[in-house]
All heavy atoms as TSV, in Angstrom:
chain	resi	resn	atom	element	x	y	z
A	1	MET	N	N	-25.632	8.195	-37.674
A	1	MET	CA	C	-24.866	9.117	-36.877
A	1	MET	C	C	-24.369	8.413	-35.605
A	1	MET	O	O	-25.026	7.525	-35.074
A	1	MET	CB	C	-25.756	10.298	-36.517
A	1	MET	CG	C	-25.019	11.414	-35.896
A	1	MET	SD	S	-25.693	12.952	-36.498
A	1	MET	CE	C	-24.442	13.993	-35.909
A	2	ALA	N	N	-23.214	8.783	-35.127
A	2	ALA	CA	C	-22.613	8.130	-33.967
A	2	ALA	C	C	-23.316	8.551	-32.678
A	2	ALA	O	O	-23.884	9.629	-32.584
A	2	ALA	CB	C	-21.144	8.494	-33.884
A	3	ASN	N	N	-23.233	7.660	-31.714
A	3	ASN	CA	C	-23.814	7.951	-30.400
A	3	ASN	C	C	-22.875	8.893	-29.655
A	3	ASN	O	O	-21.756	8.515	-29.315
A	3	ASN	CB	C	-24.006	6.651	-29.631
A	3	ASN	CG	C	-24.698	6.866	-28.312
A	3	ASN	OD1	O	-25.099	7.977	-27.993
A	3	ASN	ND2	N	-24.835	5.799	-27.560
A	4	ARG	N	N	-23.306	10.095	-29.392
A	4	ARG	CA	C	-22.427	11.080	-28.768
A	4	ARG	C	C	-22.653	11.220	-27.268
A	4	ARG	O	O	-21.955	11.988	-26.620
A	4	ARG	CB	C	-22.650	12.449	-29.415
A	4	ARG	CG	C	-22.209	12.493	-30.839
A	4	ARG	CD	C	-22.408	13.861	-31.383
A	4	ARG	NE	N	-21.725	13.977	-32.651
A	4	ARG	CZ	C	-21.340	15.112	-33.162
A	4	ARG	NH1	N	-21.587	16.228	-32.535
A	4	ARG	NH2	N	-20.721	15.149	-34.309
A	5	THR	N	N	-23.582	10.518	-26.705
A	5	THR	CA	C	-23.897	10.754	-25.298
A	5	THR	C	C	-22.791	10.281	-24.363
A	5	THR	O	O	-22.457	10.962	-23.404
A	5	THR	CB	C	-25.212	10.058	-24.920
A	5	THR	OG1	O	-25.088	8.671	-25.227
A	5	THR	CG2	C	-26.374	10.663	-25.679
A	6	LEU	N	N	-22.188	9.120	-24.626
A	6	LEU	CA	C	-21.122	8.616	-23.764
A	6	LEU	C	C	-19.813	8.526	-24.533
A	6	LEU	O	O	-18.991	7.657	-24.278
A	6	LEU	CB	C	-21.501	7.246	-23.193
A	6	LEU	CG	C	-22.686	7.239	-22.240
A	6	LEU	CD1	C	-23.008	5.812	-21.814
A	6	LEU	CD2	C	-22.425	8.082	-21.035
A	7	GLY	N	N	-19.587	9.421	-25.461
A	7	GLY	CA	C	-18.386	9.385	-26.281
A	7	GLY	C	C	-17.125	9.721	-25.515
A	7	GLY	O	O	-16.033	9.365	-25.923
A	8	THR	N	N	-17.227	10.406	-24.383
A	8	THR	CA	C	-16.036	10.773	-23.610
A	8	THR	C	C	-15.773	9.779	-22.489
A	8	THR	O	O	-15.089	10.105	-21.523
A	8	THR	CB	C	-16.209	12.183	-23.025
A	8	THR	OG1	O	-17.376	12.187	-22.213
A	8	THR	CG2	C	-16.322	13.212	-24.113
A	9	ARG	N	N	-16.345	8.609	-22.605
A	9	ARG	CA	C	-16.157	7.525	-21.637
A	9	ARG	C	C	-16.593	7.919	-20.237
A	9	ARG	O	O	-15.964	7.568	-19.249
A	9	ARG	CB	C	-14.707	7.044	-21.609
A	9	ARG	CG	C	-14.281	6.377	-22.874
A	9	ARG	CD	C	-12.861	5.881	-22.729
A	9	ARG	NE	N	-12.429	5.283	-23.966
A	9	ARG	CZ	C	-12.377	3.966	-24.157
A	9	ARG	NH1	N	-12.706	3.148	-23.215
A	9	ARG	NH2	N	-11.968	3.486	-25.304
A	10	GLN	N	N	-17.636	8.681	-20.162
A	10	GLN	CA	C	-18.184	9.006	-18.850
A	10	GLN	C	C	-18.905	7.784	-18.321
A	10	GLN	O	O	-19.543	7.057	-19.071
A	10	GLN	CB	C	-19.159	10.169	-18.950
A	10	GLN	CG	C	-18.497	11.465	-19.320
A	10	GLN	CD	C	-19.526	12.550	-19.526
A	10	GLN	OE1	O	-20.691	12.264	-19.746
A	10	GLN	NE2	N	-19.087	13.783	-19.483
A	11	LYS	N	N	-18.806	7.587	-17.031
A	11	LYS	CA	C	-19.464	6.444	-16.424
A	11	LYS	C	C	-20.688	6.925	-15.669
A	11	LYS	O	O	-20.667	7.974	-15.034
A	11	LYS	CB	C	-18.513	5.729	-15.476
A	11	LYS	CG	C	-17.310	5.210	-16.204
A	11	LYS	CD	C	-16.574	4.205	-15.406
A	11	LYS	CE	C	-15.423	3.741	-16.268
A	11	LYS	NZ	N	-14.760	2.619	-15.787
A	12	LEU	N	N	-21.724	6.146	-15.747
A	12	LEU	CA	C	-22.919	6.488	-15.001
A	12	LEU	C	C	-22.682	6.155	-13.537
A	12	LEU	O	O	-22.290	5.038	-13.198
A	12	LEU	CB	C	-24.116	5.697	-15.523
A	12	LEU	CG	C	-24.516	6.005	-16.962
A	12	LEU	CD1	C	-25.622	5.063	-17.401
A	12	LEU	CD2	C	-24.995	7.437	-17.057
A	13	VAL	N	N	-22.899	7.131	-12.670
A	13	VAL	CA	C	-22.674	6.949	-11.249
A	13	VAL	C	C	-23.976	7.229	-10.527
A	13	VAL	O	O	-24.584	8.276	-10.714
A	13	VAL	CB	C	-21.568	7.908	-10.747
A	13	VAL	CG1	C	-21.377	7.744	-9.257
A	13	VAL	CG2	C	-20.282	7.654	-11.481
A	14	PHE	N	N	-24.390	6.285	-9.716
A	14	PHE	CA	C	-25.586	6.490	-8.917
A	14	PHE	C	C	-25.167	7.021	-7.565
A	14	PHE	O	O	-24.388	6.400	-6.853
A	14	PHE	CB	C	-26.348	5.166	-8.764
A	14	PHE	CG	C	-26.813	4.616	-10.075
A	14	PHE	CD1	C	-26.166	3.570	-10.679
A	14	PHE	CD2	C	-27.909	5.174	-10.713
A	14	PHE	CE1	C	-26.584	3.070	-11.897
A	14	PHE	CE2	C	-28.343	4.689	-11.930
A	14	PHE	CZ	C	-27.676	3.642	-12.528
A	15	ARG	N	N	-25.673	8.188	-7.222
A	15	ARG	CA	C	-25.306	8.815	-5.958
A	15	ARG	C	C	-26.516	8.896	-5.046
A	15	ARG	O	O	-27.652	8.961	-5.496
A	15	ARG	CB	C	-24.766	10.223	-6.197
A	15	ARG	CG	C	-23.498	10.249	-7.006
A	15	ARG	CD	C	-22.973	11.663	-7.080
A	15	ARG	NE	N	-21.848	11.754	-7.978
A	15	ARG	CZ	C	-20.580	11.547	-7.618
A	15	ARG	NH1	N	-20.311	11.242	-6.383
A	15	ARG	NH2	N	-19.609	11.645	-8.485
A	16	ASN	N	N	-26.234	8.920	-3.755
A	16	ASN	CA	C	-27.288	9.149	-2.770
A	16	ASN	C	C	-27.734	10.600	-2.868
A	16	ASN	O	O	-27.002	11.451	-3.366
A	16	ASN	CB	C	-26.765	8.863	-1.365
A	16	ASN	CG	C	-26.523	7.388	-1.158
A	16	ASN	OD1	O	-27.017	6.565	-1.904
A	16	ASN	ND2	N	-25.749	7.060	-0.142
A	17	PRO	N	N	-28.908	10.919	-2.369
A	17	PRO	CA	C	-29.357	12.312	-2.422
A	17	PRO	C	C	-28.417	13.280	-1.712
A	17	PRO	O	O	-28.252	14.420	-2.132
A	17	PRO	CB	C	-30.717	12.275	-1.735
A	17	PRO	CG	C	-31.165	10.874	-1.807
A	17	PRO	CD	C	-29.942	10.028	-1.850
A	18	ASP	N	N	-27.751	12.832	-0.625
A	18	ASP	CA	C	-26.826	13.721	0.075
A	18	ASP	C	C	-25.429	13.703	-0.542
A	18	ASP	O	O	-24.528	14.366	-0.048
A	18	ASP	CB	C	-26.766	13.387	1.565
A	18	ASP	CG	C	-26.636	11.899	1.833
A	18	ASP	OD1	O	-27.046	11.101	0.987
A	18	ASP	OD2	O	-26.122	11.541	2.904
A	19	GLY	N	N	-25.208	12.954	-1.604
A	19	GLY	CA	C	-23.933	12.970	-2.325
A	19	GLY	C	C	-22.858	12.094	-1.730
A	19	GLY	O	O	-21.725	12.109	-2.188
A	20	VAL	N	N	-23.170	11.298	-0.717
A	20	VAL	CA	C	-22.180	10.436	-0.077
A	20	VAL	C	C	-22.294	9.041	-0.670
A	20	VAL	O	O	-23.375	8.516	-0.868
A	20	VAL	CB	C	-22.424	10.392	1.451
A	20	VAL	CG1	C	-21.409	9.491	2.127
A	20	VAL	CG2	C	-22.382	11.783	2.032
A	21	ARG	N	N	-21.131	8.453	-0.958
A	21	ARG	CA	C	-21.105	7.100	-1.502
A	21	ARG	C	C	-21.436	6.096	-0.426
A	21	ARG	O	O	-21.075	6.267	0.732
A	21	ARG	CB	C	-19.699	6.818	-2.034
A	21	ARG	CG	C	-19.710	6.109	-3.360
A	21	ARG	CD	C	-18.302	5.871	-3.830
A	21	ARG	NE	N	-18.163	4.457	-3.978
A	21	ARG	CZ	C	-17.082	3.769	-3.751
A	21	ARG	NH1	N	-16.008	4.362	-3.370
A	21	ARG	NH2	N	-17.049	2.480	-3.925
A	22	GLN	N	N	-22.081	5.024	-0.790
A	22	GLN	CA	C	-22.402	3.987	0.184
A	22	GLN	C	C	-21.131	3.272	0.600
A	22	GLN	O	O	-20.229	3.065	-0.196
A	22	GLN	CB	C	-23.382	2.990	-0.409
A	22	GLN	CG	C	-24.752	3.566	-0.675
A	22	GLN	CD	C	-25.680	2.551	-1.301
A	22	GLN	OE1	O	-25.240	1.471	-1.683
A	22	GLN	NE2	N	-26.935	2.897	-1.420
A	23	GLY	N	N	-21.063	2.865	1.871
A	23	GLY	CA	C	-19.862	2.238	2.392
A	23	GLY	C	C	-19.796	0.744	2.180
A	23	GLY	O	O	-18.898	0.094	2.674
A	24	VAL	N	N	-20.735	0.165	1.450
A	24	VAL	CA	C	-20.756	-1.283	1.261
A	24	VAL	C	C	-20.068	-1.622	-0.064
A	24	VAL	O	O	-20.499	-1.168	-1.119
A	24	VAL	CB	C	-22.213	-1.800	1.246
A	24	VAL	CG1	C	-22.240	-3.302	1.083
A	24	VAL	CG2	C	-22.936	-1.377	2.499
A	25	PRO	N	N	-18.968	-2.388	-0.020
A	25	PRO	CA	C	-18.327	-2.764	-1.275
A	25	PRO	C	C	-19.162	-3.792	-2.029
A	25	PRO	O	O	-19.955	-4.530	-1.435
A	25	PRO	CB	C	-16.990	-3.360	-0.842
A	25	PRO	CG	C	-17.199	-3.780	0.559
A	25	PRO	CD	C	-18.245	-2.880	1.134
A	26	ARG	N	N	-18.978	-3.851	-3.317
A	26	ARG	CA	C	-19.728	-4.810	-4.125
A	26	ARG	C	C	-19.268	-6.232	-3.887
A	26	ARG	O	O	-20.045	-7.172	-3.942
A	26	ARG	CB	C	-19.576	-4.471	-5.609
A	26	ARG	CG	C	-20.225	-3.171	-5.986
A	26	ARG	CD	C	-20.030	-2.918	-7.451
A	26	ARG	NE	N	-20.572	-1.632	-7.820
A	26	ARG	CZ	C	-20.466	-1.097	-9.002
A	26	ARG	NH1	N	-19.825	-1.746	-9.955
A	26	ARG	NH2	N	-20.985	0.078	-9.270
A	27	ASN	N	N	-17.975	-6.399	-3.639
A	27	ASN	CA	C	-17.423	-7.727	-3.428
A	27	ASN	C	C	-17.468	-8.055	-1.931
A	27	ASN	O	O	-16.838	-7.374	-1.132
A	27	ASN	CB	C	-15.976	-7.749	-3.931
A	27	ASN	CG	C	-15.379	-9.126	-3.896
A	27	ASN	OD1	O	-15.954	-10.040	-3.330
A	27	ASN	ND2	N	-14.212	-9.268	-4.488
A	28	PRO	N	N	-18.187	-9.082	-1.510
A	28	PRO	CA	C	-18.278	-9.373	-0.072
A	28	PRO	C	C	-16.969	-9.870	0.527
A	28	PRO	O	O	-16.802	-9.836	1.736
A	28	PRO	CB	C	-19.357	-10.454	0.005
A	28	PRO	CG	C	-19.411	-11.055	-1.348
A	28	PRO	CD	C	-19.005	-9.973	-2.312
A	29	LEU	N	N	-16.023	-10.318	-0.290
A	29	LEU	CA	C	-14.745	-10.788	0.244
A	29	LEU	C	C	-13.802	-9.643	0.596
A	29	LEU	O	O	-12.771	-9.863	1.224
A	29	LEU	CB	C	-14.070	-11.710	-0.775
A	29	LEU	CG	C	-14.861	-12.961	-1.149
A	29	LEU	CD1	C	-14.133	-13.748	-2.219
A	29	LEU	CD2	C	-15.105	-13.816	0.068
A	30	VAL	N	N	-14.151	-8.430	0.204
A	30	VAL	CA	C	-13.290	-7.275	0.474
A	30	VAL	C	C	-13.356	-6.891	1.940
A	30	VAL	O	O	-12.356	-6.477	2.519
A	30	VAL	CB	C	-13.704	-6.096	-0.427
A	30	VAL	CG1	C	-13.030	-4.810	-0.009
A	30	VAL	CG2	C	-13.372	-6.410	-1.869
A	31	VAL	N	N	-14.517	-7.035	2.568
A	31	VAL	CA	C	-14.699	-6.585	3.946
A	31	VAL	C	C	-13.728	-7.268	4.903
A	31	VAL	O	O	-13.029	-6.598	5.660
A	31	VAL	CB	C	-16.168	-6.770	4.385
A	31	VAL	CG1	C	-16.349	-6.411	5.843
A	31	VAL	CG2	C	-17.079	-5.936	3.520
A	32	PRO	N	N	-13.619	-8.623	4.928
A	32	PRO	CA	C	-12.643	-9.224	5.854
A	32	PRO	C	C	-11.209	-8.862	5.502
A	32	PRO	O	O	-10.366	-8.741	6.389
A	32	PRO	CB	C	-12.868	-10.724	5.715
A	32	PRO	CG	C	-13.985	-10.934	4.791
A	32	PRO	CD	C	-14.424	-9.625	4.257
A	33	ALA	N	N	-10.930	-8.667	4.233
A	33	ALA	CA	C	-9.558	-8.315	3.847
A	33	ALA	C	C	-9.210	-6.923	4.349
A	33	ALA	O	O	-8.064	-6.666	4.732
A	33	ALA	CB	C	-9.410	-8.383	2.336
A	34	LEU	N	N	-10.145	-6.010	4.355
A	34	LEU	CA	C	-9.874	-4.659	4.841
A	34	LEU	C	C	-9.748	-4.624	6.361
A	34	LEU	O	O	-9.072	-3.756	6.902
A	34	LEU	CB	C	-11.000	-3.702	4.405
A	34	LEU	CG	C	-11.050	-3.373	2.925
A	34	LEU	CD1	C	-12.257	-2.505	2.616
A	34	LEU	CD2	C	-9.776	-2.676	2.485
A	35	GLN	N	N	-10.376	-5.558	7.043
A	35	GLN	CA	C	-10.313	-5.573	8.497
A	35	GLN	C	C	-9.018	-6.188	9.017
A	35	GLN	O	O	-8.624	-5.935	10.140
A	35	GLN	CB	C	-11.511	-6.336	9.060
A	35	GLN	CG	C	-12.807	-5.600	8.852
A	35	GLN	CD	C	-14.012	-6.412	9.269
A	35	GLN	OE1	O	-13.905	-7.616	9.496
A	35	GLN	NE2	N	-15.151	-5.762	9.350
A	36	ARG	N	N	-8.346	-6.997	8.183
A	36	ARG	CA	C	-7.076	-7.592	8.606
A	36	ARG	C	C	-5.963	-6.570	8.426
A	36	ARG	O	O	-5.959	-5.787	7.504
A	36	ARG	CB	C	-6.752	-8.822	7.764
A	36	ARG	CG	C	-7.532	-10.037	8.141
A	36	ARG	CD	C	-6.945	-11.266	7.480
A	36	ARG	NE	N	-6.916	-11.170	6.045
A	36	ARG	CZ	C	-7.844	-11.650	5.238
A	36	ARG	NH1	N	-8.871	-12.263	5.745
A	36	ARG	NH2	N	-7.738	-11.535	3.949
A	37	LYS	N	N	-5.016	-6.618	9.316
A	37	LYS	CA	C	-3.846	-5.756	9.203
A	37	LYS	C	C	-2.631	-6.636	8.926
A	37	LYS	O	O	-2.521	-7.741	9.457
A	37	LYS	CB	C	-3.615	-4.989	10.503
A	37	LYS	CG	C	-4.689	-3.998	10.826
A	37	LYS	CD	C	-4.424	-2.725	10.101
A	37	LYS	CE	C	-5.450	-1.695	10.515
A	37	LYS	NZ	N	-5.241	-0.431	9.929
A	38	ALA	N	N	-1.735	-6.124	8.132
A	38	ALA	CA	C	-0.507	-6.861	7.850
A	38	ALA	C	C	0.426	-6.728	9.042
A	38	ALA	O	O	0.554	-5.658	9.628
A	38	ALA	CB	C	0.159	-6.318	6.597
A	39	GLY	N	N	1.062	-7.809	9.404
A	39	GLY	CA	C	1.991	-7.786	10.526
A	39	GLY	C	C	3.364	-7.297	10.091
A	39	GLY	O	O	3.608	-7.033	8.915
A	40	PRO	N	N	4.283	-7.162	11.032
A	40	PRO	CA	C	5.637	-6.744	10.682
A	40	PRO	C	C	6.336	-7.841	9.874
A	40	PRO	O	O	6.250	-9.022	10.214
A	40	PRO	CB	C	6.322	-6.528	12.020
A	40	PRO	CG	C	5.528	-7.332	12.983
A	40	PRO	CD	C	4.125	-7.373	12.467
A	41	HIS	N	N	6.984	-7.455	8.822
A	41	HIS	CA	C	7.664	-8.419	7.966
A	41	HIS	C	C	9.102	-8.591	8.429
A	41	HIS	O	O	9.712	-7.687	8.972
A	41	HIS	CB	C	7.641	-7.948	6.511
A	41	HIS	CG	C	6.259	-7.829	5.969
A	41	HIS	ND1	N	5.497	-8.906	5.625
A	41	HIS	CD2	C	5.490	-6.748	5.727
A	41	HIS	CE1	C	4.326	-8.506	5.186
A	41	HIS	NE2	N	4.287	-7.195	5.246
A	42	GLU	N	N	9.634	-9.772	8.175
A	42	GLU	CA	C	11.007	-10.061	8.551
A	42	GLU	C	C	11.953	-9.549	7.472
A	42	GLU	O	O	11.624	-9.557	6.286
A	42	GLU	CB	C	11.172	-11.574	8.713
A	42	GLU	CG	C	12.490	-11.976	9.314
A	42	GLU	CD	C	12.552	-13.470	9.577
A	42	GLU	OE1	O	11.511	-14.056	9.891
A	42	GLU	OE2	O	13.648	-14.033	9.435
A	43	LYS	N	N	13.111	-9.088	7.890
A	43	LYS	CA	C	14.091	-8.600	6.920
A	43	LYS	C	C	14.637	-9.772	6.115
A	43	LYS	O	O	14.777	-10.888	6.625
A	43	LYS	CB	C	15.238	-7.896	7.633
A	43	LYS	CG	C	14.850	-6.574	8.243
A	43	LYS	CD	C	16.061	-5.878	8.797
A	43	LYS	CE	C	15.689	-4.544	9.356
A	43	LYS	NZ	N	16.850	-3.836	9.887
A	44	SER	N	N	14.989	-9.501	4.874
A	44	SER	CA	C	15.545	-10.543	4.014
A	44	SER	C	C	16.975	-10.862	4.465
A	44	SER	O	O	17.611	-10.064	5.162
A	44	SER	CB	C	15.550	-10.066	2.558
A	44	SER	OG	O	16.434	-8.979	2.418
A	45	PRO	N	N	17.484	-12.013	4.076
A	45	PRO	CA	C	18.864	-12.361	4.464
A	45	PRO	C	C	19.885	-11.340	3.971
A	45	PRO	O	O	20.864	-11.035	4.674
A	45	PRO	CB	C	19.099	-13.721	3.819
A	45	PRO	CG	C	17.745	-14.298	3.625
A	45	PRO	CD	C	16.830	-13.146	3.406
A	46	GLY	N	N	19.674	-10.785	2.784
A	46	GLY	CA	C	20.609	-9.775	2.278
A	46	GLY	C	C	20.588	-8.514	3.126
A	46	GLY	O	O	21.640	-7.905	3.384
A	47	ALA	N	N	19.403	-8.103	3.572
A	47	ALA	CA	C	19.297	-6.904	4.414
A	47	ALA	C	C	19.965	-7.144	5.765
A	47	ALA	O	O	20.628	-6.250	6.309
A	47	ALA	CB	C	17.837	-6.525	4.595
A	48	LYS	N	N	19.795	-8.364	6.305
A	48	LYS	CA	C	20.447	-8.688	7.578
A	48	LYS	C	C	21.976	-8.670	7.430
A	48	LYS	O	O	22.691	-8.190	8.305
A	48	LYS	CB	C	19.995	-10.066	8.056
A	48	LYS	CG	C	18.561	-10.112	8.520
A	48	LYS	CD	C	18.201	-11.517	8.940
A	48	LYS	CE	C	16.743	-11.638	9.291
A	48	LYS	NZ	N	16.354	-13.020	9.608
A	49	ARG	N	N	22.460	-9.201	6.304
A	49	ARG	CA	C	23.895	-9.233	6.053
A	49	ARG	C	C	24.463	-7.822	5.937
A	49	ARG	O	O	25.510	-7.497	6.503
A	49	ARG	CB	C	24.137	-10.025	4.758
A	49	ARG	CG	C	25.394	-10.814	4.743
A	49	ARG	CD	C	25.530	-11.752	3.549
A	49	ARG	NE	N	24.835	-11.392	2.342
A	49	ARG	CZ	C	23.764	-12.038	1.852
A	49	ARG	NH1	N	23.283	-13.084	2.483
A	49	ARG	NH2	N	23.194	-11.647	0.737
A	50	GLN	N	N	23.740	-6.952	5.208
A	50	GLN	CA	C	24.209	-5.571	5.051
A	50	GLN	C	C	24.212	-4.831	6.384
A	50	GLN	O	O	25.125	-4.060	6.674
A	50	GLN	CB	C	23.327	-4.833	4.052
A	50	GLN	CG	C	23.529	-5.276	2.627
A	50	GLN	CD	C	22.582	-4.563	1.685
A	50	GLN	OE1	O	21.802	-3.717	2.078
A	50	GLN	NE2	N	22.660	-4.927	0.407
A	51	GLU	N	N	23.195	-5.073	7.206
A	51	GLU	CA	C	23.129	-4.422	8.518
A	51	GLU	C	C	24.283	-4.879	9.405
A	51	GLU	O	O	24.891	-4.078	10.119
A	51	GLU	CB	C	21.788	-4.735	9.182
A	51	GLU	CG	C	21.620	-4.133	10.543
A	51	GLU	CD	C	21.661	-2.617	10.528
A	51	GLU	OE1	O	21.203	-2.014	9.543
A	51	GLU	OE2	O	22.156	-2.027	11.506
A	52	ALA	N	N	24.611	-6.183	9.349
A	52	ALA	CA	C	25.733	-6.697	10.137
A	52	ALA	C	C	27.048	-6.088	9.658
A	52	ALA	O	O	27.906	-5.726	10.479
A	52	ALA	CB	C	25.784	-8.222	10.030
A	53	LYS	N	N	27.188	-5.946	8.359
A	53	LYS	CA	C	28.408	-5.357	7.806
A	53	LYS	C	C	28.540	-3.889	8.223
A	53	LYS	O	O	29.618	-3.431	8.603
A	53	LYS	CB	C	28.374	-5.472	6.281
A	53	LYS	CG	C	29.635	-5.047	5.589
A	53	LYS	CD	C	29.518	-5.296	4.102
A	53	LYS	CE	C	30.748	-4.818	3.371
A	53	LYS	NZ	N	30.641	-5.021	1.928
A	54	ARG	N	N	27.417	-3.151	8.178
A	54	ARG	CA	C	27.447	-1.746	8.584
A	54	ARG	C	C	27.780	-1.601	10.065
A	54	ARG	O	O	28.580	-0.742	10.462
A	54	ARG	CB	C	26.098	-1.085	8.302
A	54	ARG	CG	C	25.950	-0.590	6.895
A	54	ARG	CD	C	24.775	0.349	6.769
A	54	ARG	NE	N	23.508	-0.298	7.108
A	54	ARG	CZ	C	22.697	-0.856	6.217
A	54	ARG	NH1	N	23.002	-0.845	4.940
A	54	ARG	NH2	N	21.572	-1.417	6.598
A	55	SER	N	N	27.184	-2.438	10.899
A	55	SER	CA	C	27.456	-2.336	12.336
A	55	SER	C	C	28.902	-2.717	12.648
A	55	SER	O	O	29.537	-2.101	13.518
A	55	SER	CB	C	26.490	-3.210	13.131
A	55	SER	OG	O	26.721	-4.564	12.855
A	56	LEU	N	N	29.464	-3.682	11.921
A	56	LEU	CA	C	30.862	-4.061	12.118
A	56	LEU	C	C	31.787	-2.907	11.731
A	56	LEU	O	O	32.739	-2.586	12.452
A	56	LEU	CB	C	31.195	-5.311	11.295
A	56	LEU	CG	C	32.633	-5.811	11.387
A	56	LEU	CD1	C	32.933	-6.276	12.801
A	56	LEU	CD2	C	32.858	-6.936	10.400
A	57	LEU	N	N	31.484	-2.265	10.598
A	57	LEU	CA	C	32.304	-1.130	10.186
A	57	LEU	C	C	32.203	0.022	11.180
A	57	LEU	O	O	33.200	0.694	11.469
A	57	LEU	CB	C	31.881	-0.645	8.792
A	57	LEU	CG	C	32.378	-1.488	7.619
A	57	LEU	CD1	C	31.754	-1.014	6.319
A	57	LEU	CD2	C	33.883	-1.412	7.540
A	58	LYS	N	N	31.031	0.253	11.730
A	58	LYS	CA	C	30.874	1.309	12.741
A	58	LYS	C	C	31.713	1.002	13.967
A	58	LYS	O	O	32.359	1.884	14.537
A	58	LYS	CB	C	29.407	1.443	13.143
A	58	LYS	CG	C	28.575	2.244	12.188
A	58	LYS	CD	C	27.184	2.422	12.738
A	58	LYS	CE	C	26.323	3.179	11.780
A	58	LYS	NZ	N	24.951	3.364	12.293
A	59	GLN	N	N	31.708	-0.264	14.385
A	59	GLN	CA	C	32.490	-0.644	15.561
A	59	GLN	C	C	33.992	-0.512	15.280
A	59	GLN	O	O	34.741	-0.028	16.133
A	59	GLN	CB	C	32.162	-2.075	15.973
A	59	GLN	CG	C	30.780	-2.226	16.555
A	59	GLN	CD	C	30.438	-3.686	16.828
A	59	GLN	OE1	O	31.260	-4.584	16.598
A	59	GLN	NE2	N	29.222	-3.918	17.283
A	60	LEU	N	N	34.422	-0.939	14.110
A	60	LEU	CA	C	35.861	-0.873	13.790
A	60	LEU	C	C	36.326	0.563	13.638
A	60	LEU	O	O	37.404	0.923	14.110
A	60	LEU	CB	C	36.147	-1.655	12.503
A	60	LEU	CG	C	36.036	-3.176	12.610
A	60	LEU	CD1	C	36.220	-3.823	11.251
A	60	LEU	CD2	C	37.055	-3.706	13.600
A	61	LEU	N	N	35.540	1.394	12.979
A	61	LEU	CA	C	35.923	2.788	12.788
A	61	LEU	C	C	35.802	3.580	14.082
A	61	LEU	O	O	36.544	4.537	14.297
A	61	LEU	CB	C	35.078	3.435	11.694
A	61	LEU	CG	C	35.321	2.917	10.284
A	61	LEU	CD1	C	34.366	3.562	9.309
A	61	LEU	CD2	C	36.758	3.168	9.863
A	62	GLY	N	N	34.913	3.184	14.954
A	62	GLY	CA	C	34.729	3.866	16.221
A	62	GLY	C	C	35.907	3.642	17.166
A	62	GLY	O	O	36.240	4.496	17.982
A	63	GLN	N	N	36.601	2.504	17.059
A	63	GLN	CA	C	37.727	2.206	17.921
A	63	GLN	C	C	38.977	2.973	17.517
A	63	GLN	O	O	39.817	3.288	18.341
A	63	GLN	CB	C	38.044	0.703	17.892
A	63	GLN	CG	C	36.981	-0.151	18.536
A	63	GLN	CD	C	37.288	-1.622	18.408
A	63	GLN	OE1	O	38.278	-2.002	17.788
A	63	GLN	NE2	N	36.426	-2.453	18.997
A	64	HIS	N	N	39.139	3.300	16.217
A	64	HIS	CA	C	40.366	3.921	15.740
A	64	HIS	C	C	40.326	5.432	15.808
A	64	HIS	O	O	41.280	6.083	15.421
A	64	HIS	CB	C	40.635	3.477	14.298
A	64	HIS	CG	C	41.099	2.054	14.225
A	64	HIS	ND1	N	40.223	1.013	14.167
A	64	HIS	CD2	C	42.337	1.513	14.228
A	64	HIS	CE1	C	40.877	-0.119	14.099
A	64	HIS	NE2	N	42.180	0.154	14.150
A	65	LYS	N	N	39.264	6.025	16.267
A	65	LYS	CA	C	39.210	7.481	16.349
A	65	LYS	C	C	40.059	7.963	17.515
A	65	LYS	O	O	40.048	7.369	18.593
A	65	LYS	CB	C	37.769	7.958	16.524
A	65	LYS	CG	C	36.968	7.850	15.247
A	65	LYS	CD	C	35.623	8.500	15.416
A	65	LYS	CE	C	34.864	8.427	14.110
A	65	LYS	NZ	N	33.536	9.020	14.224
A	66	PRO	N	N	40.818	9.040	17.339
A	66	PRO	CA	C	41.692	9.532	18.434
A	66	PRO	C	C	40.934	10.246	19.518
A	66	PRO	O	O	39.926	10.746	19.447
A	66	PRO	CB	C	42.628	10.499	17.734
A	66	PRO	CG	C	42.033	10.814	16.412
A	66	PRO	CD	C	41.040	9.756	16.111
């Protein structure tokens, strides 16, 4: 007969008595990675080109308004 106890792919989870998960990750390399923050990224050359084109069109269209 087949094993029916974990047939629905339930995972065994060990919980604390108060039901809160422990805050320590299993992988020790995760802690420094979580403490680092990503800095502001630079726009790509295509995005810079499109922004320059949009600002030029705004300036040109802004001058011709009556």
